[in-house]
DRENDO-1510 file (C-alpha; in Angstrom, 1 decimal, always signed):
<recs>
REC; n; res; u; v; w
REC; 1; MET; +91.6; +135.7; +159.8 .
REC; 2; LYS; +88.0; +136.8; +160.0 .
REC; 3; VAL; +85.9; +135.0; +162.5 .
REC; 4; GLY; +82.1; +134.9; +162.7 .
REC; 5; ILE; +80.0; +133.7; +165.7 .
REC; 6; ILE; +76.6; +132.1; +165.9 .
REC; 7; ALA; +75.2; +131.2; +169.3 .
REC; 8; ASN; +72.2; +129.4; +170.7 .
REC; 9; PRO; +70.5; +132.0; +172.9 .
REC; 10; TYR; +68.6; +129.3; +174.8 .
REC; 11; LYS; +71.6; +127.6; +176.2 .
REC; 12; ASP; +72.5; +128.2; +179.8 .
REC; 13; GLY; +75.5; +130.4; +180.2 .
REC; 14; VAL; +75.6; +131.4; +176.5 .
REC; 15; SER; +75.8; +135.2; +177.2 .
REC; 16; SER; +78.9; +134.9; +179.4 .
REC; 17; ALA; +80.4; +132.3; +177.0 .
REC; 18; LEU; +80.0; +134.7; +174.1 .
REC; 19; LEU; +81.5; +137.7; +176.0 .
REC; 20; LYS; +84.5; +135.5; +177.0 .
REC; 21; LEU; +84.9; +134.3; +173.5 .
REC; 22; LEU; +84.9; +137.9; +172.2 .
REC; 23; ASP; +87.6; +138.8; +174.7 .
REC; 24; ILE; +89.8; +135.9; +173.6 .
REC; 25; LEU; +89.4; +136.7; +170.0 .
REC; 26; LYS; +90.3; +140.3; +170.6 .
REC; 27; SER; +93.4; +139.3; +172.6 .
REC; 28; HIS; +94.5; +137.4; +169.5 .
REC; 29; LYS; +93.7; +140.4; +167.3 .
REC; 30; LEU; +91.2; +138.4; +165.2 .
REC; 31; HIS; +88.5; +140.4; +163.4 .
REC; 32; THR; +85.1; +139.2; +164.7 .
REC; 33; THR; +81.5; +139.6; +163.5 .
REC; 34; VAL; +78.5; +138.1; +165.3 .
REC; 35; GLU; +75.3; +136.9; +163.6 .
REC; 36; ASP; +72.6; +139.5; +163.7 .
REC; 37; GLU; +70.0; +137.1; +165.1 .
REC; 38; THR; +72.3; +136.2; +167.9 .
REC; 39; ILE; +72.8; +139.8; +168.8 .
REC; 40; ALA; +69.1; +140.4; +168.8 .
REC; 41; ALA; +68.1; +137.3; +170.8 .
REC; 42; LEU; +70.7; +138.0; +173.5 .
REC; 43; ASP; +69.9; +141.7; +173.5 .
REC; 44; PHE; +73.5; +142.7; +172.8 .
REC; 45; SER; +72.6; +145.5; +170.3 .
REC; 46; ASN; +74.0; +148.1; +172.7 .
REC; 47; LYS; +77.4; +146.5; +172.9 .
REC; 48; ASN; +78.7; +147.9; +169.6 .
REC; 49; ILE; +79.5; +144.5; +168.1 .
REC; 50; PRO; +79.8; +144.2; +164.3 .
REC; 51; GLU; +77.0; +142.0; +163.0 .
REC; 52; LEU; +75.9; +140.3; +159.8 .
REC; 53; PRO; +73.2; +137.8; +158.9 .
REC; 54; ALA; +74.4; +134.1; +158.7 .
REC; 55; THR; +74.6; +134.2; +154.9 .
REC; 56; GLY; +76.9; +137.3; +155.3 .
REC; 57; LEU; +79.1; +135.4; +157.7 .
REC; 58; ALA; +79.4; +132.6; +155.1 .
REC; 59; LYS; +80.7; +135.1; +152.5 .
REC; 60; GLU; +82.9; +137.4; +154.7 .
REC; 61; CYS; +84.4; +135.0; +157.3 .
REC; 62; ASP; +87.1; +132.4; +157.2 .
REC; 63; VAL; +85.8; +130.6; +160.2 .
REC; 64; VAL; +82.4; +130.5; +162.0 .
REC; 65; ILE; +82.4; +129.5; +165.7 .
REC; 66; VAL; +79.1; +128.1; +166.9 .
REC; 67; LEU; +78.3; +128.3; +170.6 .
REC; 68; GLY; +75.8; +125.5; +171.6 .
REC; 69; GLY; +75.7; +121.8; +170.8 .
REC; 70; ASP; +75.3; +119.5; +167.9 .
REC; 71; GLY; +71.7; +120.8; +167.2 .
REC; 72; THR; +73.0; +124.4; +167.1 .
REC; 73; ILE; +75.7; +123.4; +164.6 .
REC; 74; LEU; +73.1; +121.7; +162.4 .
REC; 75; ASP; +70.9; +124.8; +162.6 .
REC; 76; ALA; +73.9; +127.0; +161.8 .
REC; 77; ALA; +74.9; +124.9; +158.8 .
REC; 78; HIS; +71.4; +125.3; +157.3 .
REC; 79; ARG; +71.4; +129.1; +157.9 .
REC; 80; LEU; +74.9; +129.5; +156.5 .
REC; 81; GLY; +73.9; +127.6; +153.3 .
REC; 82; PRO; +76.3; +126.2; +150.8 .
REC; 83; THR; +79.7; +127.6; +151.7 .
REC; 84; ASP; +83.4; +126.7; +152.0 .
REC; 85; VAL; +83.7; +128.5; +155.4 .
REC; 86; ALA; +85.0; +126.3; +158.2 .
REC; 87; VAL; +82.8; +125.7; +161.2 .
REC; 88; ALA; +84.1; +125.2; +164.8 .
REC; 89; GLY; +81.6; +124.1; +167.5 .
REC; 90; VAL; +82.0; +125.0; +171.2 .
REC; 91; ASN; +80.0; +122.5; +173.2 .
REC; 92; LEU; +77.5; +124.1; +175.7 .
REC; 93; GLY; +75.3; +121.1; +175.3 .
REC; 94; HIS; +75.4; +117.4; +176.2 .
REC; 95; LEU; +76.6; +114.9; +173.5 .
REC; 96; GLY; +78.8; +117.0; +171.3 .
REC; 97; PHE; +79.8; +114.7; +168.5 .
REC; 98; LEU; +80.2; +117.6; +166.1 .
REC; 99; THR; +81.8; +120.2; +168.4 .
REC; 100; SER; +85.5; +121.0; +168.3 .
REC; 101; CYS; +85.9; +121.7; +172.1 .
REC; 102; LYS; +84.2; +122.5; +175.4 .
REC; 103; ASP; +83.5; +126.0; +176.5 .
REC; 104; THR; +86.4; +125.7; +179.0 .
REC; 105; GLU; +88.7; +125.2; +176.0 .
REC; 106; MET; +87.9; +128.3; +173.9 .
REC; 107; GLU; +91.4; +129.8; +174.5 .
REC; 108; LEU; +92.9; +126.6; +173.0 .
REC; 109; LEU; +90.5; +126.8; +170.0 .
REC; 110; VAL; +91.2; +130.5; +169.2 .
REC; 111; SER; +95.0; +129.9; +169.7 .
REC; 112; ALA; +94.8; +127.0; +167.2 .
REC; 113; LEU; +92.9; +129.2; +164.7 .
REC; 114; ALA; +95.4; +132.1; +165.1 .
REC; 115; THR; +98.4; +129.9; +164.6 .
REC; 116; GLY; +96.9; +127.6; +161.9 .
REC; 117; THR; +97.5; +124.4; +164.0 .
REC; 118; HIS; +93.9; +123.2; +163.5 .
REC; 119; HIS; +92.6; +120.7; +161.0 .
REC; 120; VAL; +89.7; +121.0; +158.6 .
REC; 121; VAL; +87.7; +117.8; +158.1 .
REC; 122; PRO; +85.2; +118.0; +155.1 .
REC; 123; ARG; +81.9; +116.3; +156.0 .
REC; 124; MET; +79.8; +114.8; +153.2 .
REC; 125; LEU; +76.3; +116.2; +152.8 .
REC; 126; LEU; +73.1; +114.8; +151.2 .
REC; 127; LYS; +70.8; +116.5; +148.7 .
REC; 128; ALA; +67.2; +115.5; +148.9 .
REC; 129; THR; +64.7; +116.4; +146.1 .
REC; 130; VAL; +61.0; +116.1; +147.1 .
REC; 131; ARG; +58.6; +115.7; +144.2 .
REC; 132; LEU; +54.9; +115.8; +145.2 .
REC; 133; THR; +52.0; +114.5; +143.0 .
REC; 134; ASP; +50.8; +118.1; +142.4 .
REC; 135; GLY; +54.0; +118.7; +140.4 .
REC; 136; SER; +55.8; +120.8; +143.0 .
REC; 137; THR; +59.5; +120.2; +143.6 .
REC; 138; SER; +61.7; +121.2; +146.6 .
REC; 139; GLU; +65.4; +120.7; +147.3 .
REC; 140; PHE; +67.0; +120.3; +150.8 .
REC; 141; PHE; +70.5; +119.6; +152.1 .
REC; 142; ALA; +71.2; +117.4; +155.1 .
REC; 143; VAL; +74.2; +117.3; +157.4 .
REC; 144; ASN; +72.9; +114.2; +159.4 .
REC; 145; GLU; +70.0; +112.6; +157.7 .
REC; 146; ILE; +66.7; +112.8; +155.9 .
REC; 147; THR; +63.8; +110.9; +157.4 .
REC; 148; LEU; +60.4; +109.7; +156.3 .
REC; 149; THR; +58.1; +108.9; +159.2 .
REC; 150; ARG; +54.5; +108.3; +160.0 .
REC; 151; GLY; +54.1; +111.8; +161.3 .
REC; 152; GLN; +51.1; +112.5; +163.5 .
REC; 153; THR; +49.3; +109.3; +162.8 .
REC; 154; GLY; +49.8; +105.9; +164.4 .
REC; 155; ARG; +50.0; +104.1; +161.1 .
REC; 156; ILE; +53.1; +102.5; +159.7 .
REC; 157; VAL; +54.9; +103.9; +156.7 .
REC; 158; ALA; +54.8; +101.9; +153.5 .
REC; 159; MET; +57.3; +102.8; +150.8 .
REC; 160; ASP; +59.3; +101.4; +148.0 .
REC; 161; ALA; +63.1; +102.0; +148.0 .
REC; 162; PHE; +65.1; +102.0; +144.8 .
REC; 163; ILE; +68.9; +102.2; +144.5 .
REC; 164; ASP; +70.2; +103.5; +141.1 .
REC; 165; GLY; +66.8; +102.5; +139.6 .
REC; 166; ASP; +66.8; +99.0; +141.0 .
REC; 167; LEU; +64.2; +98.0; +143.6 .
REC; 168; LEU; +65.8; +97.4; +147.0 .
REC; 169; ASN; +62.9; +96.7; +149.3 .
REC; 170; HIS; +59.3; +97.4; +150.1 .
REC; 171; TYR; +59.5; +98.8; +153.6 .
REC; 172; ARG; +56.8; +98.7; +156.2 .
REC; 173; ALA; +58.1; +100.4; +159.2 .
REC; 174; ASP; +57.7; +103.4; +161.6 .
REC; 175; GLY; +59.9; +105.2; +159.2 .
REC; 176; LEU; +63.2; +105.2; +157.2 .
REC; 177; ILE; +66.4; +107.1; +157.7 .
REC; 178; VAL; +68.9; +108.0; +154.9 .
REC; 179; ALA; +72.1; +109.2; +156.7 .
REC; 180; THR; +75.5; +110.6; +156.0 .
REC; 181; PRO; +78.6; +109.3; +157.9 .
REC; 182; THR; +78.2; +112.3; +160.2 .
REC; 183; GLY; +74.6; +111.3; +160.8 .
REC; 184; SER; +75.6; +107.7; +161.6 .
REC; 185; THR; +76.2; +108.9; +165.2 .
REC; 186; ALA; +72.8; +110.5; +165.4 .
REC; 187; TYR; +69.2; +109.2; +164.7 .
REC; 188; SER; +70.5; +106.3; +162.5 .
REC; 189; LEU; +72.6; +105.0; +165.5 .
REC; 190; ALA; +69.6; +105.3; +167.8 .
REC; 191; ALA; +67.6; +103.2; +165.3 .
REC; 192; GLY; +70.3; +100.5; +165.2 .
REC; 193; GLY; +72.4; +101.7; +162.3 .
REC; 194; PRO; +76.2; +101.3; +162.0 .
REC; 195; LEU; +78.9; +103.8; +163.0 .
REC; 196; LEU; +80.9; +105.3; +160.2 .
REC; 197; SER; +84.1; +107.3; +160.2 .
REC; 198; PRO; +83.3; +111.0; +159.2 .
REC; 199; LYS; +85.9; +110.6; +156.4 .
REC; 200; ALA; +83.9; +107.7; +154.9 .
REC; 201; GLN; +82.1; +108.4; +151.6 .
REC; 202; ASN; +78.9; +106.4; +152.2 .
REC; 203; ILE; +75.2; +106.7; +152.5 .
REC; 204; VAL; +73.4; +104.6; +155.2 .
REC; 205; ILE; +69.7; +103.5; +154.9 .
REC; 206; THR; +68.3; +102.5; +158.3 .
REC; 207; PRO; +64.6; +101.4; +158.9 .
REC; 208; ILE; +62.9; +102.6; +162.1 .
REC; 209; CYS; +61.2; +99.8; +163.9 .
REC; 210; PRO; +60.7; +97.7; +160.7 .
REC; 211; HIS; +57.8; +95.3; +160.7 .
REC; 212; SER; +60.1; +92.5; +159.5 .
REC; 213; LEU; +63.0; +91.2; +161.6 .
REC; 214; SER; +65.0; +90.6; +158.4 .
REC; 215; ASN; +65.3; +94.3; +157.6 .
REC; 216; ARG; +68.6; +95.8; +158.5 .
REC; 217; SER; +70.7; +98.9; +157.8 .
REC; 218; LEU; +72.4; +99.1; +154.4 .
REC; 219; VAL; +75.6; +100.9; +153.6 .
REC; 220; LEU; +75.9; +102.3; +150.1 .
REC; 221; THR; +78.6; +104.1; +148.1 .
REC; 222; ASP; +78.4; +107.9; +147.8 .
REC; 223; SER; +77.6; +107.6; +144.1 .
REC; 224; SER; +74.3; +105.9; +144.8 .
REC; 225; VAL; +71.0; +107.5; +144.2 .
REC; 226; VAL; +68.3; +106.5; +146.6 .
REC; 227; GLU; +64.6; +106.9; +145.5 .
REC; 228; LEU; +61.8; +106.6; +148.0 .
REC; 229; ILE; +58.2; +106.4; +146.9 .
REC; 230; SER; +55.3; +106.5; +149.3 .
REC; 231; VAL; +52.9; +103.7; +148.6 .
REC; 232; ASP; +50.6; +104.1; +151.6 .
REC; 233; HIS; +47.1; +104.3; +150.3 .
REC; 234; SER; +45.7; +105.7; +153.5 .
REC; 235; GLU; +44.7; +109.4; +153.7 .
REC; 236; ALA; +47.6; +110.2; +156.1 .
REC; 237; PRO; +50.7; +111.5; +154.3 .
REC; 238; THR; +54.2; +110.5; +155.1 .
REC; 239; LEU; +56.2; +113.2; +156.9 .
REC; 240; PHE; +59.6; +114.1; +155.3 .
REC; 241; SER; +62.2; +116.0; +157.4 .
REC; 242; VAL; +65.9; +116.9; +157.1 .
REC; 243; ASP; +68.1; +117.0; +160.2 .
REC; 244; GLY; +64.9; +117.1; +162.3 .
REC; 245; ARG; +63.6; +120.3; +160.6 .
REC; 246; CYS; +61.8; +121.5; +157.4 .
REC; 247; PRO; +58.8; +119.1; +157.6 .
REC; 248; VAL; +57.0; +118.3; +154.3 .
REC; 249; GLU; +54.0; +116.1; +153.9 .
REC; 250; VAL; +54.6; +113.6; +151.1 .
REC; 251; ASP; +51.3; +112.2; +149.7 .
REC; 252; HIS; +50.7; +108.8; +148.2 .
REC; 253; GLY; +52.8; +108.6; +145.0 .
REC; 254; GLY; +55.1; +111.3; +146.2 .
REC; 255; LYS; +58.8; +110.8; +145.7 .
REC; 256; VAL; +62.0; +111.6; +147.6 .
REC; 257; ILE; +65.3; +111.4; +145.7 .
REC; 258; VAL; +68.5; +111.4; +147.9 .
REC; 259; GLU; +72.1; +111.7; +146.6 .
REC; 260; LYS; +75.4; +113.1; +147.6 .
REC; 261; ALA; +75.5; +116.9; +147.6 .
REC; 262; ASP; +77.9; +118.9; +145.5 .
REC; 263; HIS; +79.3; +120.8; +148.5 .
REC; 264; LYS; +80.5; +119.7; +151.9 .
REC; 265; LEU; +80.5; +121.1; +155.5 .
REC; 266; ASN; +84.0; +121.9; +156.6 .
REC; 267; MET; +84.4; +121.1; +160.3 .
REC; 268; ILE; +87.4; +122.2; +162.4 .
REC; 269; ARG; +89.2; +119.6; +164.6 .
REC; 270; LEU; +91.9; +120.5; +167.1 .
REC; 271; GLU; +95.3; +118.7; +167.1 .
REC; 272; GLY; +95.3; +115.6; +169.3 .
REC; 273; ARG; +91.5; +115.1; +168.9 .
REC; 274; SER; +90.0; +112.4; +166.8 .
REC; 275; PHE; +86.6; +110.9; +166.0 .
REC; 276; PHE; +87.6; +107.7; +167.7 .
REC; 277; SER; +88.6; +109.5; +171.0 .
REC; 278; THR; +85.2; +111.2; +170.8 .
REC; 279; LEU; +83.5; +107.8; +170.4 .
REC; 280; ARG; +85.3; +106.4; +173.5 .
REC; 281; GLN; +84.4; +109.4; +175.5 .
REC; 282; LYS; +80.7; +109.8; +174.5 .
REC; 283; LEU; +79.8; +106.2; +174.3 .
REC; 284; HIS; +81.8; +105.3; +177.5 .
REC; 285; TRP; +83.9; +102.7; +175.8 .
REC; 286; GLY; +86.9; +101.2; +177.5 .
</recs>
């Protein structure tokens, strides 16, 4: 098995965690390569560690271990790009809905990888196509969600939402979230959306502070195509983002089309761990 490593250089204790992980992987005789940006940011260039860019890890490795938190995993997924490589997260952060284990459990994780006693859970992704009125088109992929918000202005967002060509609603709100099941535990949850199992094949639309008490989250099938059209006639454009990054200003008449992506993100889960046990722990359920 070939293992790649991506780390968040801004997390406390990440240098020692990376060195410990490298020792554990070596003890299990697993070939290891570290992302070049991680090596540079942590100033490990003098440690003679094999390195590759993130896209190279996606091509050459069987597993990529990410040291950080949920945000680091999201960032790593975007840098890896469309790939079948499995991703295991080691939690150095706070919430850790996406991570496989804590930093104190790295021996357990590596042992599971070496013996093949881990599980791979495919996570559904979204593809978003942004079409601006000047004719330009851009494509993005989301692990958690795409959002349309009011950006830097204090004005509400006005947009029409269509599902498979049929008008759903004319939204007036602080914004709108279109989320995956994975993203149902993130921004969508904070905005009052439902929790979905990561194995679900659904798309969730959740308004952010809607200006109508009748507006609620809507759960759609994964075959649905969501079309969002900005109808705000003010000069301020709507701000599009994907997983909290890649901001794009969508002008009046601009369109965002959201649908299930053709590829998935393969996340590693250890034996005896489940999404529901994570919910109990993170949300302090009984």
